[in-house]
C-alpha positions, 0 to 999 in steps of 0.5 A: 499499500503506498504511503500516499494514499493514507495521505491522502485519507487523511487530508480527506478526513481532515476536511470531513472532520473540519466541514461538518460542522463547522458551516460552510460546506462538505459538498463545496470543499470537497469539489475543490479538493476533488480537482488536486487530490484524488484516492487512487482508488474505484470510483464506487469505493471513493464514492462510499468513502466520501460518506461513510468517514462520516460516521468518525465524526459522527462517533464524536457527537455521540462521545460528547454528547453519550450523557445527555442522549442517552436514555437509560443512564441510572444517573438521571431522574426520571424527569430527565429520562422523559426529557431525553425521550422527549429530545429523540423524539424531536429529532426523529420528527425533524428527520422525517422531511429530508430522510422521505425526500432523499431517499426518494429523490436522492439520485435525480438531485445530485443528476441534476445539481451536483455540479460546480455552478450550484455548489457556488451559488448555494454556498454564496446564497448562504452565506448571505443568508448568514448575514441578513439572519444575525442583522435581523436576530440583532435586537432579538431575543431568541424564545428557544435557549433549552430543549424543552423550549424546543416544540415539535412544530419547530422542530419540524420546522427544522427540518423542513430546512434540512431538505434544503442540505439536499441541494449539493453545497447548501450545507446540512449545518448552515441549512438547518441552522439558518432555520433554527435561529430564524424559527427563532433559537439562540445560537447554541440551540441551533448548532447541537441541535444540527448536532443531533440530526446528523446521527440518523441522518449520517448513519442511515446514509451511511449505511446505505451507501455500504450496503451498494458497494458491497460489506466487501473490502481489500485490506488496503480499502479497509485501511483508507476508510480506517484511516478516514474515519478516525483522522475525521473522528478526532477533528470534529471532536476539535472543530464542535467544541471550537464551535460551541464556542466560538458562538457562545460571544460569536455570530454566524457573520463570518461564517457567511462570509467566507461562504461567498469568498468559497462560493467565488472561489469557485465559480473563479477556479472553473470559469477561468483557470480550468 
């Protein structure tokens, strides 16, 4: 096995671990990285790898929030267990819209929209939306500052915004965070609920890709996949902790500006350079 392929898996794991949680679009970054760095593997493996590497990222959420998300913890009172179950039911409700539409139309959506123009446009559009939403909320107090304040209707509304992330370049975290804030949640609740929504979404998407690939790996393929997942896991822990610390004192505007800049770079590269 060539060392260079392991190094590529490490780099892809780092990109996944950062861009999955920060609202800056993992697809937007991958479409640029793919121009310069490609695994020397089959197309089927590369397609599967770019989805299943997310399992490492999602395990970071499970580790960091295990206590809060575990409804069977002996340390929790009956009331706390009920609140945990309630949170999980809200996550399930919010997952349904994107789960159904993604299952039915994912291939069609990718065929129609997986191109640099759509990705760049969505990067810019949602970058502008982040700035608009933050300016709109500057003098407003959020209605939802705790998960006990989060209603099922609001959770469903956030889930409908998550449907928009099926268009490449939108960013799943970007769509749900913008949606949650428009619906009255605080930045921290918007970010954390986005993390929790990722658990069923990523597990489901990864399972489908693994089944489609066939669950049969060569030694080299398995090594590359595990390296990518491990790096994604470690980097995700750092990225999640960074985001939660950052939004305690700052807004999301910086991510909006970054998305706009990246969208312009994507357009410029493919239209003028490539």
